[in-house]
N, C-alpha and C positions, 0 to 999 in steps of 0.2 A: 429337579432344580428349576426354579422359576425363570421366566423370560426376562425379568428385570434384575437378575443377579448382578451385583456390583454397580447398580444404578443408584443415584441419590435423587430423591423426590422432595419437593417443597410444596406443602398444601397451604394455601392462603384463603381462609374462609372464616367469617365471623360466627358461624354456627358450630358450636362444639360437637354436636352430634354428627354433623357432616364430616368434620375433621376426623373424628374417631372412626367412622365407617370407612372413609377413604384410606386412613392409615392401615387399618386391618386388611383391607383389600390389597393394597400395594405391598405390605410387608409379607403377606402370604405368597406373593409372587416373587419374593426375593429382594425387594428394594429396601434401602435405608431411607426412612421417612422422618421429616420434621414438619410439624404443623404450627401455624401462627394465625392470629386473628386480625392483624392490622397491617397497614402499609409500612409503618415504621418497623414493626417486627419482621416483615419480609425483607426490608432493606438491610437490617442488622444481620439477618441470616445470610444474605448474599455477600455481605462484607466478610463474614467468617468462613464460609464454605462455598464450594463449587457444586452446582446441581445439574443433573441431566434433564430434568423435567420439572415444570411448575404447573400445578393445578390451581387456577386463580378464579375466585368468585368475582363477578362483575360489580357486585355491590358489597362493600364492607362497612356496614352501618351507614353512616353519612358519607363515606368516602367512595370515590369512583375507582373501580378496578382498572378502567381504561387508562387513567392517568398513571397508575402504578405499572401497567404493562409496558409502556414505553421506557420507563426507567429500568425495569428488569432486563429488557432486551439490550439496553445500552450498557448495563453493568457487566453482563455475562454474555458475550457474543457466542452465537451458536446454540444458546439454550432453547429447549423446546417448551413452549407455553401452551397449555390447553385451558381455554376459558370455560368455566362452568357457571351456569346461571339458571334461576327459575323464571327469568323474564326473557325467554328465547324469542328472538326475532331476526329476520334477515338483516335488518339495518345494523343491529349490534354485532352480528357475526361479521359483516363486511368491515365495520369499524375496527373490530378486534384484529382481523386478518391484516388490515392495512398497517396496524401498529406493530405487527410482528408475531401475532399468535399463529400457531400451526394447525390447531384443531379447535372444535367448538362442541361442547357437550351440555345439552340442556337437562335441567332437573325436571322430574326425578329420573335417575339412571340406575341401572343394575350393576352389580359387581363385574359381570362379564363385559358390559359396555366400557366400564372404567379400565379394566385390564387391557382390553383390545385397543382402546384409544391410546393408552399410555405406552404399550408395547410398540404400537405402530410409529408413534412420533419419536420414541427413543431410538428405534432401529433406523429410521430415516436419518436422524441426526448422526448416528454412528457411521452410516454409509457415506454421508456427506463429509464427515471428518476424514474418513479413509481416502476419499477423493482428494481432499485438500492435502493430506499427507503425501499421496502419490505425486501431486503437482509440485509440492515442495522438493521432494526427492529429485524429480525431473529437472526442476530449476537449479538445484545444486549441481546436478550433472552438467547442465549447460554452462554454469558459471565457472566450473573447474578450469576451463580453458582461458578464462579471463586473466589469470595471473601468470601468463607466459607471453612474451612478446619478442618479436624480431626487431622492434624499433628500440634503439639504444636510449632515446630520451624517455620513452614510456617505461622501459625496464628500470631506469634509474629512479623514476617516480615510485615504482613498486617497492624498490629497496628503501626509499625514504619512508613510505607508508609502513613498512614492516618495523622500522625503528620507532616511528611515531606511535605505533600501536601499543608498545610497551611503556611509553612515557606518561600515559594517563593525562595528557594535556588536551586542551581544546583544539580541534582540527576543523579547518574550513575547506570544504571541497568545492571547487569552481569548475565550470565547464558547461558546454551546451547540453540541451536535453538529449537523453538517450545514450550518454557516454559511459554510464555505469556508476554514477555517484552513489546510488543506494547499495550497489554490490560492494563498493569499496568501504562504505560505512559499516556494513555488516562484517567485512573482513577485519577492520580495525577493532571491532568489538571481540570477534572470535580469537584474535591473536593477542588480546590484552589480558591482564590479570583479572578482569571482570567477566571473562567469558562465560562463567557458570551463572551469572546474574542476568536479570532481564535486559533484552534489547528492545526498546520501545521506539517505534518510528511514527512521526507525525508529518503528514503532508499539509503544510501550512495553507496553500491556496484553497483547500477544501473547507476551511473553517471560516465562518462569517466573522466580521469584526466583533460583533456582540458576543460570540461564543468563544473566541480565540483565547482570551485570558482564562476563562473558566476551563477550557479543555486542557490548557497547560498546567494551571495551578489549582484547579478545583474550585468549588463554591460552597457557600453556606446556604442552607434551606431558606427560601424567601428572598435571596439576594437579587433575584430578577424573576420576571414572569416565566413560569414553567419550572423553576427550581423547587421541586416538591420535597427534596431531601438533600442532606449534605452529600457532596460527591468529591472524591479524590480526583486529582488531575494526572496528566502524563508524567510530570516530574516525580510525583509520589510513586507512581507505578514503576518508574525506572530506578527506584532507590537501590543503590549498590551496583547498578549496571550502567548502561549507556542510553542516552536520549538522543535520537537522531531527528533533527529538524530539517526536513526537505523543503527547499524553496523558502528559505528564511527571510528573503527580501520582501515577502508578502505579509510579514507580521505587522499588525496594527500598532500605532504609537504606544498604547497602554501596555500591550504585551512586550514591546521592545524595552520599555522602562523597567518592567518587572523582571524580565530576563537579565538585564544588565545588573540589577541588584542581586539576583540569584548567583550570577557568575562571580560577583565581587565577594560575597560572604556566605554563599550556599544557604541563604535564608529566603523565605517567601511567605506570603499569606494567601489563604484561599479568598476568593472574591466574596465580599460581604463579611469578612471575619477579621478580627484584629490580632488574634493569636499568631505569634511567629512560629514558623515551622522550619525544620532543617531537613536536607536531603543530600546524601552523598551520591552525586550523579556526574558521570562524564558526559560532556556535550560534544557531539559531532554535528556540524551544520553544512548545508549545501545550498547552492544557488546557481541558476543559469543566467542570472542577471549580473551586470557589472556593478557590484555593491559600491565601488568607489564613485561611480557615476550617480548611483542612488543617493549617496551621502551628499554629493555636490548639488543634487537637485532638491535636497531637504526631505527626502522620503525615507531615509534610513539614518539612525543616530550614528554620529561619528564615533562617540565613545564606545558604543556597542560594537561597531565594526572593528575598532582596534582591539577590543577585548576578545573578539572571536578569532581574529587573524593571528593567532599564536603560531600555528603551523598551517600553511596554505598548500594544498595539493591541487594543481590544475590538471584536469583530465582532458587529454587531447581528443579532438574529433577524429573520426576515422580517416578523413581526407588528409590528415597530417601524419598518418601512420599506414600508408597504403600496403606495406609489406605484411600487415596483420589481417587485412580484409578477407582474403581467400581462406587462410587457416581458420578464421572465425566461422566463415560460412560452412566449411567442412565439419567443424566441431558441432555447430548447431544441427547440421544435417544428420550426423550420427546420433545425436541425442533424440531428435524428433522422430527419425526413422525407427529407432528402437522402441520409442514410446508408442508409436502408432502401428507397430507390427509390420514394418516394411524395411527390415534391416538391409535388404539388397539394393536400396536406392543409392544413386550416385549422381554427380554433376557431369554434364557433358563438357567437352573442351570449350564449346561456345559459351556455356554458362559460366565457366571459370573465368573466361576472358571478360564477359560482360560484368560479372561481379567486381572484378578488379578495376574495370574502367569506370564504374559508377562512383559518384562522389558520396552517396549515402548521407544526405543532409540530416536524416533522422538518426544517424549513427547506429550504435549496436542494436537499439530497439527496432529500428526500421529493417536492418539486415535480418535480425532474428525473426521478425514477423513475416518477412518475405519468404524465408526458408521454411518456416512452419506451414505457411499457406500452400507452398509448392508441394510439400510432403503430403498434405491432406488432399489436395485437389488434382495433382498430376496423375493422369491415367496410366502413364508409363513409369518404369522404374528408373529411367534416365531423365533427369530434370533438365529442361531446355530453358533458354533465357525468357521465352514467353511465359513459362510457368512461374517465373519470378517477377513478372511484370517489367522486364527489362528488354531493351533493344539489343540486338547482336552487335558486338563491338566491330567497328570497321577494320581495326587492326587487331587480330586476335592475340597478338603478343604484347600489346601495349597496356600500360597502367597509367591512368591519369594522375598527375601530381597537382598539389595545391598551387593556385596561381595568385600572385600578389600584384598590386598596382606597380607599374614600372618594370615588371618582368618582361623578358623577350617573349611575348605571347600575343596571339591574335585577339582582335576585339571579340570574336566569338568565344574564345576561351575565357576572357575576362567576364563576359556576360554570363556564361555558364556558371563560373565560380560565384559571381555576385548573387545570382538567382538561388543557387544552392545554399548560400549562407543566410539569405533572407528567409527562405523556407524553414531552415533549421531553427531560427529564432522566433518565427511567428507562431502564434497559438493555432492558427487555421490557415488553409490555403487562401481563403478570402482576405484575411489580414495581410498575408504576404503580397497578394495582388495589389492591395491598397498602398502598401509601402513602395512597391515598384511602379505605381501609377499606371497599371495596366488592368484590363478586366480579367476575370477568372478564366474565361475561354482562351484568351491569349496566353495566360500563364500555363494552362494545361497543355497547350500546343508546344510551348517552349520546353516544358518538362519532358515531353515525349521526344522532341528533337534532340535534346541533350542527354537523354538516357537517365533522367531524374524521376521518371514516373514509376 
């Protein structure tokens, strides 16, 4: 049985003889092979089928294989691309690797060289996929504790989310960074009638304004510089399922207008195209910004806000549900300890007190990272506050509550709460320091003083 059994290979070369020899070589090793001679032929093949490996010639007549390479990698994430060329040079190899190729094979090559290179990159891709699958399983194990709460307000929110999941309506998730909006979005999908269809997540801040509309709705070849072929967008990819737009407040005006139209009649157009398309997609959106304030400031469309705000679920920060903090820490500890082969690990009483006393401005994400770091780096099986980057609580039995202006609280408690909230909303500690009108060194000192570090 060949090493490439159950693998699919795409050969892109304008030389029919090379395509034939590569096909025979890979089919003899057990692969299913398709050969094409042009960029358009390759893109059509990628639209129809999923491939494990692509053998790509750097020159396809007058076309550049390097331009096609970036499109291949974009269309099928995780695909292994081996560049083949008769014009081997260090510069072209470096360029190809930067664009996503995983190996480089100069012509002329022998059947043995082809098989070895192809086997190697396919196996590497399989190993990487297994690692991803293990990470997903671990994440699911971590997340399982998310849907239980000792806080009555959050427990009520989860019940509302369960009802909303089956209603197939637009859902707006609000809350600070790290409160688990992406987890709840996936839950809404998994509990909906669309559970077996795609769940497509888009992190809006990672998209530039120029590419945002294209990423969501697709584009026509030639509609902008670099659009070397027609491309489907995330809306089309999510057809029949759920599209999750994370940090939707960062959408550019053009994308906002197109999204509003899509929500109104489920129709859209690819960028540079006049043909109207339809897609049956459920939308879940999330934002850590106050969208009402964004509307008032003219940065977000009011009509789009109202269209999105059918069901709003506000996820509470950890400081508003202190009874859940320690159970979450214990849950994360069990998940990471098992994953890293240290199931005997536990939290010391001092760690439990320190965890409960900390405000956790980064919410679940910060708590999770602190526990994972402690599991990896702690030399002992009992985790102490120092392993978590926390100070020992002065009163081991105390749990800090959220402080509001006008409460019976000291100025120190008010300052601590204000700093925690500013840090939670700021993209960086430097930005938080600017908001507080103090330098970064002073902020770091106050974080340590208040147990926020």
